[in-house]
N, C-alpha and C positions, 0 to 999 in steps of 0.2 A: 450445490446451492439450490434453493427453491426458486422457481420461476419468478415468483412475486418479488423476492429479494433482488434477483438479477435485474428485473425490470426497474425497480426503484433506483438501483445503482446506475443503470444506463440513463435513466431520466436525469439524474444529477449530473452525470458527465455531459449529456446533451445540453442541459441548461447552462453549463459552464463553458460550452462550446469546445470541449475537448475531443468529442467524437461527433461524427456525422452518420446519418443512416440513409439507407435507400431500401425501398420496398420492391419486392418481386413476388407478385401473387400474394400469398398469405404469409410470406417470410419477410423478415426485416434483417438487413445486414448492416453491421456497424463497423466503422473503421476510424482510426485516429485521424483527427482533422489535419494535422500537420506532422509529417514524419520527424521533424526536429523534436517534437514532444517525447518521442521514444528515447532520444539521446538525453534529454533533460531528466526523464524518469530514471534512466540508467545511472546518471551521475548522482542523483539524489539517493538512489538505493545504495550506491557505493559509499557515499558520505555517511549515511546512517548506519550501514554495516560496520564501517570503520569505528565510528564512535560507540556503537553498541559493544564491539569487542574491547575497546578501551574501558568502558564502564564496567564490563564483566571482569576484566583483569583487575581493576581497582577493587571491586568487591571481593575478589578472590584473595587479594593481598590483605585486606582488612580482616577477612575471616568471618566466621559466624559469630554474631554477638553473644556474649555470655549472659545467661539469664540469671537474674537475682534470686537468691534463696533457693537455688536448685530447681526452679520452675521453668 
């Protein structure tokens, strides 16, 4: 990712108080504000992966839609 994009993402995370930063010289270090957030994110990822798999399976069952007039 480009530095500008990363900076923008980090700014959003800071504004939502999901990460905190500390400066050391000309470097800035970021960390998750509360370790429980890592558990929450892991649960969310698991939930969405499960439902993505279900949606994919449903689409596979339906099959590719037939195009009208051979198009």
